[in-house]
ROBATOR-113309 format. One line per field, with one value per residue (C-alpha): residue in one letter; x, y, z; residue number from 1. Coordinates in Angstrom, 2 decimals, m for minus. Example, Ala and Ser with C-alpha at 12.3 -4.5 7.8 and 13.67 -1.06 7.14 Angstrom:
% residues 2
aa = [A_S]
c1 = [12.30_13.67]
c2 = [m4.50_m1.06]
c3 = [7.80_7.14]
i = [1_2]
END
This chain:
% residues 391
aa = [X_X_X_X_X_X_X_X_X_X_X_X_X_X_X_X_X_X_X_X_X_X_X_X_X_X_X_X_X_X_X_X_X_X_X_X_X_X_X_X_X_X_X_X_X_X_X_X_X_X_X_X_X_X_X_X_X_X_X_X_X_X_X_X_X_X_X_X_X_X_X_X_X_X_X_X_X_X_X_X_X_X_X_X_X_X_X_X_X_X_X_X_X_X_X_X_X_X_X_X_X_X_X_X_X_X_X_X_X_X_X_X_X_X_X_X_X_X_X_X_X_X_X_X_X_X_X_X_X_X_X_X_X_X_X_X_X_X_X_X_X_X_X_X_X_X_X_X_X_X_X_X_X_X_X_X_X_X_X_X_X_X_X_X_X_X_X_X_X_X_X_X_X_X_X_X_X_X_X_X_X_X_X_X_X_X_X_X_X_X_X_X_X_X_X_X_X_X_X_X_X_X_X_X_X_X_X_X_X_X_X_X_X_X_X_X_X_X_X_X_X_X_X_X_X_X_X_X_X_X_X_X_X_X_X_X_X_X_X_X_X_X_X_X_X_X_X_X_X_X_X_X_X_X_X_X_X_X_X_X_X_X_X_X_X_X_X_X_X_X_X_X_X_X_X_X_X_X_X_X_X_X_X_X_X_X_X_X_X_X_X_X_X_X_X_X_X_X_X_X_X_X_X_X_X_X_X_X_X_X_X_X_X_X_X_X_X_X_X_X_X_X_X_X_X_X_X_X_X_X_X_X_X_X_X_X_X_X_X_X_X_X_X_X_X_X_X_X_X_X_X_X_X_X_X_X_X_X_X_X_X_X_X_X_X_X_X_X_X_X_X_X_X_X_X_X_X_X_X_X_X_X_X_X_X_X_X_X_X_X_X]
c1 = [25.01_22.68_20.42_16.92_17.29_18.76_16.58_13.68_14.91_15.43_11.81_10.45_12.67_11.58_8.27_8.22_9.51_7.07_4.41_5.60_7.55_10.23_9.25_10.18_7.36_8.63_5.35_2.97_0.40_m2.56_m6.73_m8.17_m12.06_m13.92_m16.80_m15.42_m12.44_m10.19_m7.57_m6.54_m3.82_m2.74_0.57_1.03_2.68_0.16_m2.69_m3.75_m5.23_m3.59_m5.33_m7.68_m6.72_m9.34_m9.99_m8.24_m11.29_m13.09_m10.87_m13.34_m10.79_m7.68_m4.15_m1.00_2.71_5.38_8.69_11.73_12.08_8.37_7.36_5.63_2.22_0.95_m2.30_m4.07_m7.75_m10.04_m10.86_m7.67_m6.25_m2.38_m2.07_1.31_0.35_3.02_2.59_4.87_2.63_m0.60_m2.00_m2.27_0.98_0.30_m2.49_m3.52_m6.04_m3.62_m6.16_m10.43_m10.54_m7.23_m6.49_m3.76_0.53_3.99_6.96_10.43_13.72_15.35_12.16_12.34_9.64_5.36_4.07_m0.11_m1.86_m5.32_m8.25_m9.35_m7.23_m6.10_m2.12_0.41_1.64_4.95_5.67_8.41_7.43_8.66_6.59_4.37_5.39_4.71_7.67_6.45_3.03_2.90_m0.37_m1.75_m2.51_m5.87_m8.56_m9.39_m12.59_m10.54_m12.74_m10.77_m7.61_m7.12_m7.18_m3.61_m4.06_m1.57_1.01_4.23_7.99_10.62_14.65_16.61_13.98_11.54_7.79_5.63_1.60_m0.52_m3.33_m6.42_m8.63_m5.58_m4.06_m0.21_2.47_3.93_8.07_9.22_13.18_13.64_17.84_18.68_17.23_13.20_12.85_11.62_12.29_9.85_8.99_5.58_4.88_1.54_m1.08_m0.74_m4.17_m8.00_m8.46_m5.30_m6.97_m4.03_m1.23_1.94_5.77_7.22_8.97_12.68_11.42_12.11_8.76_5.64_2.51_m0.98_m4.18_m6.80_m10.28_m11.35_m9.76_m8.38_m4.94_m2.41_0.60_4.06_6.99_10.68_12.46_15.92_15.15_12.07_13.42_12.40_8.28_5.22_4.05_1.25_0.75_m2.56_m3.48_m7.48_m7.72_m11.33_m11.66_m14.53_m15.73_m18.64_m17.80_m19.85_m20.69_m17.54_m19.21_m15.21_m12.37_m9.31_m7.03_m3.11_m0.77_m2.44_m1.00_1.42_4.81_5.62_8.52_8.72_4.66_2.78_m0.80_m3.78_m7.03_m8.82_m11.33_m15.06_m14.41_m14.18_m10.12_m7.22_m4.43_m1.01_1.71_5.49_7.10_9.81_8.10_5.54_3.07_m0.35_0.14_m3.12_m6.24_m7.83_m11.75_m12.58_m16.00_m16.10_m14.64_m11.24_m10.49_m6.90_m4.87_m2.17_0.84_2.12_5.63_6.91_5.04_3.71_0.52_m2.10_m4.74_m8.05_m11.06_m13.86_m16.28_m20.11_m21.84_m19.16_m17.67_m17.81_m15.70_m11.58_m10.02_m6.83_m4.93_m1.23_0.94_2.63_m0.76_m3.08_m5.37_m8.13_m6.94_m9.91_m12.79_m13.14_m16.22_m14.75_m17.93_m19.64_m17.88_m14.26_m12.57_m8.50_m5.86_m2.37_0.66_2.86_6.54_7.70_4.33_2.98_m0.42_m3.32_m5.09_m8.57_m11.01_m14.58_m16.14_m20.06_m19.83_m17.50_m14.98_m10.69_m9.82_m6.35_m6.10_m2.82_m2.42_m0.18_m3.25_m5.69_m7.47_m8.94_m6.86_m8.46_m11.43_m11.09_m13.75_m13.20_m15.57_m16.49_m12.57_m10.87_m7.39_m4.80_m1.33_1.62_4.85_7.06_5.97_7.90_11.44_9.49_9.54_6.88_4.19]
c2 = [25.43_23.29_20.30_20.19_16.87_18.96_21.34_19.33_17.62_20.86_21.72_18.35_18.45_22.45_21.28_18.60_20.48_23.33_20.57_18.12_20.64_18.78_18.04_16.68_14.01_15.05_17.08_14.85_12.49_11.00_10.79_7.50_8.27_4.83_5.50_5.75_3.48_6.81_8.47_12.53_13.31_16.38_19.05_19.95_23.26_24.57_23.04_22.16_19.31_17.82_14.80_12.48_8.95_5.99_2.38_1.03_m1.01_m1.72_0.99_0.57_m0.04_0.70_1.31_2.95_2.65_4.40_3.80_4.53_7.33_8.81_8.48_5.39_4.95_0.47_0.70_m2.41_m3.30_m4.56_m6.73_m8.22_m5.35_m4.58_m1.22_0.68_4.75_6.56_9.71_11.62_10.94_10.91_7.60_4.01_1.81_m1.23_m3.14_m7.28_m8.91_m11.31_m12.25_m12.49_m9.73_m8.41_m6.28_m3.91_m4.61_m3.36_m2.86_m3.98_m1.89_m1.71_m1.39_m4.33_m6.08_m5.63_m7.93_m7.88_m10.14_m11.39_m12.51_m14.68_m16.68_m16.44_m16.41_m13.29_m12.74_m10.93_m9.41_m7.34_m3.65_m3.25_m5.84_m7.23_m10.13_m13.02_m13.82_m15.87_m17.30_m17.72_m19.60_m18.89_m21.43_m23.26_m23.19_m26.91_m27.67_m27.08_m24.79_m22.28_m20.50_m17.73_m13.91_m12.28_m8.88_m6.11_m7.09_m4.10_m4.21_m5.05_m3.76_m6.02_m7.26_m8.54_m8.72_m9.56_m9.90_m11.94_m14.41_m13.31_m16.89_m19.29_m16.45_m15.95_m13.91_m14.94_m13.56_m13.55_m12.68_m12.23_m11.06_m13.72_m14.05_m14.53_m17.82_m16.37_m18.02_m18.38_m17.67_m18.58_m17.72_m18.93_m18.69_m15.02_m13.97_m14.16_m12.28_m10.04_m6.97_m5.57_m4.04_m1.47_m1.15_0.97_4.41_2.24_m0.85_m2.98_m3.70_m5.98_m5.21_m6.54_m5.35_m8.43_m7.97_m11.06_m10.07_m6.79_m7.31_m7.19_m8.80_m7.29_m9.22_m7.64_m8.40_m7.68_m10.63_m12.82_m15.98_m14.46_m15.12_m12.97_m10.98_m9.95_m6.22_m4.20_m7.54_m7.01_m3.09_m2.92_m5.47_m3.63_m1.72_m2.65_m3.17_m1.11_m2.25_m1.71_0.76_0.43_m1.19_1.06_1.20_0.61_1.89_4.75_4.41_6.70_6.82_9.91_10.43_7.19_7.39_5.32_6.37_3.34_3.27_0.92_m1.00_m1.30_2.10_5.87_5.74_6.35_3.90_5.60_2.90_3.82_2.76_1.29_m1.12_m1.40_m0.67_1.54_4.33_6.64_6.62_9.58_9.94_10.94_12.38_8.91_5.37_5.85_4.26_6.73_8.13_10.39_12.41_15.53_15.32_16.98_14.75_17.37_16.84_13.39_14.03_11.53_10.84_8.14_6.13_6.33_8.33_10.55_10.10_14.24_14.93_15.37_16.37_17.38_15.84_17.67_15.10_15.82_16.82_14.75_17.35_17.82_21.01_20.98_19.44_20.17_19.48_19.25_18.06_14.32_10.80_11.62_9.22_9.45_12.01_12.50_15.19_16.07_15.20_17.94_18.76_21.94_20.47_17.91_17.12_15.28_13.06_14.05_11.33_12.95_16.60_15.13_17.32_17.60_20.28_21.59_22.63_24.54_21.93_24.87_27.44_25.13_26.72_25.34_26.56_25.01_22.91_20.44_18.88_14.92_12.23_10.02_10.59_7.95_7.03_10.28_8.95_11.63_10.36_10.94_7.67_6.46_6.52_5.62_1.86_0.25_2.63]
c3 = [m43.63_m41.03_m42.55_m42.73_m40.60_m37.60_m37.68_m37.63_m34.63_m32.84_m33.49_m32.14_m29.20_m28.32_m28.80_m27.00_m23.92_m24.66_m24.13_m21.05_m18.92_m16.55_m13.47_m9.89_m8.69_m4.50_m4.45_m5.68_m4.45_m5.24_m4.12_m4.25_m5.88_m4.62_m6.50_m9.96_m9.92_m10.33_m8.65_m9.22_m9.48_m6.94_m6.39_m2.26_m3.60_m5.30_m3.63_m6.89_m8.59_m12.11_m13.57_m13.10_m14.40_m14.91_m15.25_m12.32_m10.85_m7.68_m5.32_m2.43_m0.08_m1.45_m1.12_m2.83_m2.47_m4.65_m6.48_m4.81_m7.52_m7.14_m10.55_m10.24_m8.18_m7.67_m6.09_m5.04_m5.55_m3.62_m6.69_m6.66_m9.07_m9.46_m11.03_m12.25_m12.70_m13.95_m12.80_m14.98_m18.05_m16.24_m17.28_m16.25_m17.21_m16.67_m14.65_m13.79_m12.19_m9.51_m7.41_m6.98_m3.20_m2.20_0.78_0.23_m0.14_0.32_m2.10_m1.27_0.42_m2.67_m5.11_m6.89_m5.43_m5.02_m2.33_m2.08_0.42_m0.58_0.71_m1.96_m2.46_1.11_0.95_m0.54_m4.22_m4.91_m8.76_m10.44_m9.95_m13.38_m14.85_m12.35_m13.54_m10.32_m9.02_m6.13_m4.72_m1.04_m0.46_3.89_5.88_5.26_7.38_9.48_7.55_4.06_2.51_1.99_2.79_5.67_4.83_5.37_6.57_7.50_4.55_5.20_4.32_6.83_6.82_4.33_1.87_3.94_4.12_7.40_7.58_9.44_8.63_10.30_10.61_11.85_13.64_12.48_11.74_9.16_7.54_4.14_3.66_m0.12_1.41_m0.50_m3.75_m5.71_m3.44_m0.02_3.81_5.69_9.40_10.50_14.11_15.38_17.76_18.09_19.18_17.88_14.64_14.12_11.48_10.95_11.80_12.66_12.34_13.81_12.27_12.13_11.35_14.73_16.52_13.47_16.29_15.18_16.46_17.57_16.89_18.41_22.01_23.95_23.49_20.33_19.57_19.05_17.72_17.92_14.19_15.94_17.98_16.14_17.95_20.69_19.45_19.80_23.19_24.14_24.79_26.34_26.97_28.11_27.40_27.45_30.98_32.81_29.87_28.06_23.65_21.48_17.92_15.44_12.58_11.06_11.85_12.64_9.89_12.30_9.64_11.03_14.79_15.47_17.24_18.82_20.63_23.50_23.16_21.12_20.03_19.35_18.91_21.11_19.17_20.33_22.96_22.58_23.82_22.90_24.25_24.95_25.78_26.50_23.44_25.42_27.37_25.58_28.92_28.53_30.39_29.64_28.33_26.11_26.10_22.60_20.55_18.79_18.28_15.97_12.31_11.97_15.17_13.12_14.57_12.88_11.80_14.92_16.95_18.49_18.26_17.23_14.85_14.84_12.73_13.65_12.84_11.99_13.37_14.82_11.65_10.47_13.58_13.99_17.15_17.59_20.55_22.41_22.43_25.76_27.53_26.24_26.07_23.34_21.91_19.22_18.09_14.31_11.85_8.51_7.19_6.41_6.95_6.94_5.60_5.67_6.64_5.63_6.46_3.83_4.68_6.47_8.02_6.88_5.43_6.57_3.26_4.52_2.32_3.26_0.79_1.59_0.96_m2.50_m1.99_m0.12_2.08_3.05_6.45_7.97_11.10_13.13_13.10_12.29_9.71_6.62_3.75_0.63_m0.87_m4.23_m5.43_m5.35_m6.34_m3.31_m1.76_0.55_1.31_m0.24_m0.08_m0.99_m2.43_0.04_1.58_m1.05_1.40_4.58_5.68_6.35_4.62]
i = [1_2_3_4_5_6_7_8_9_10_11_12_13_14_15_16_17_18_19_20_21_22_23_24_25_26_27_28_29_30_31_32_33_34_35_36_37_38_39_40_41_42_43_44_45_46_47_48_49_50_51_52_53_54_55_56_57_58_59_60_61_62_63_64_65_66_67_68_69_70_71_72_73_74_75_76_77_78_79_80_81_82_83_84_85_86_87_88_89_90_91_92_93_94_95_96_97_98_99_100_101_102_103_104_105_106_107_108_109_110_111_112_113_114_115_116_117_118_119_120_121_122_123_124_125_126_127_128_129_130_131_132_133_134_135_136_137_138_139_140_141_142_143_144_145_146_147_148_149_150_151_152_153_154_155_156_157_158_159_160_161_162_163_164_165_166_167_168_169_170_171_172_173_174_175_176_177_178_179_180_181_182_183_184_185_186_187_188_189_190_191_192_193_194_195_196_197_198_199_200_201_202_203_204_205_206_207_208_209_210_211_212_213_214_215_216_217_218_219_220_221_222_223_224_225_226_227_228_229_230_231_232_233_234_235_236_237_238_239_240_241_242_243_244_245_246_247_248_249_250_251_252_253_254_255_256_257_258_259_260_261_262_263_264_265_266_267_268_269_270_271_272_273_274_275_276_277_278_279_280_281_282_283_284_285_286_287_288_289_290_291_292_293_294_295_296_297_298_299_300_301_302_303_304_305_306_307_308_309_310_311_312_313_314_315_316_317_318_319_320_321_322_323_324_325_326_327_328_329_330_331_332_333_334_335_336_337_338_339_340_341_342_343_344_345_346_347_348_349_350_351_352_353_354_355_356_357_358_359_360_361_362_363_364_365_366_367_368_369_370_371_372_373_374_375_376_377_378_379_380_381_382_383_384_385_386_387_388_389_390_391]
END
């Protein structure tokens, strides 16, 4: 005879399974809704919205990384908030205010640590990924007048339990090595150039390249040979060109390394620059429809997709990576802020802020597949980023 308690337990288990069916997280993503401090949880397989998660604070310049099991999203807010979101339970798991003004972050190679770059106070704070408890606090270099510390930009993870970032106000790059424990070994590289504002890590994690806002050029550090110091590349790329007003800074984690070529936006110019990825010499300059913000490769590297700053932010251009020809000029709508490919490149998702929607495109046929409503959408992030270095 089966006892009533066992029948009750079985019934409760079946009821729970019926309410929350098992699912994976590999096809999930989030859309930042910057005006309302919320996230939309999206699924790429069915191109649908699953939920809205609220209460994430100021998301005007938010970015996201994911836990290695792709269950949790870590959201870096402009108000200094660090929010851990459970994608399966569709709710905020934990939230802290760790600074006054933050500008992105990264998750360590083993998924154990979360690093946050801060404008105010300048520096990097590192947290336990499970509990969000503080592990390390690394202040940035003070300004000469002692008024504050330098602002931090371009925070990214690097192989062997490290983080790397640049200091906008003092022209430095710092490398943190957590491979021996929670007290990092810090390597400082000074005089890298004027006002580094964001950075790119090449896909294998070898080269860290910081863009410079205060002068034409970029600063490259070879992480296989950091003892060689920082090398200037693309030095003086705007020589002879009249710089244009910059309405929106390029986002350099959207730079593209496609085979033996690297495609980067030129600050203050309507051009995408092309470098040889082996010797880092410029090989071409592609004239485009406006000032590039994101320059992103389709995962097969055959196409390069570019969006633009105001007043050309209603356009997206598609470039052939081999011939450098413009294949198409698309007009998805007003204020295209971000683009994100699915992991294997069958879809491209676009946030179109001023029409209040996210669009899904077929990047091979250059056709619009679907529109999904969203409240002032900006960044789009898929969980496949969990397994890429430097994202």
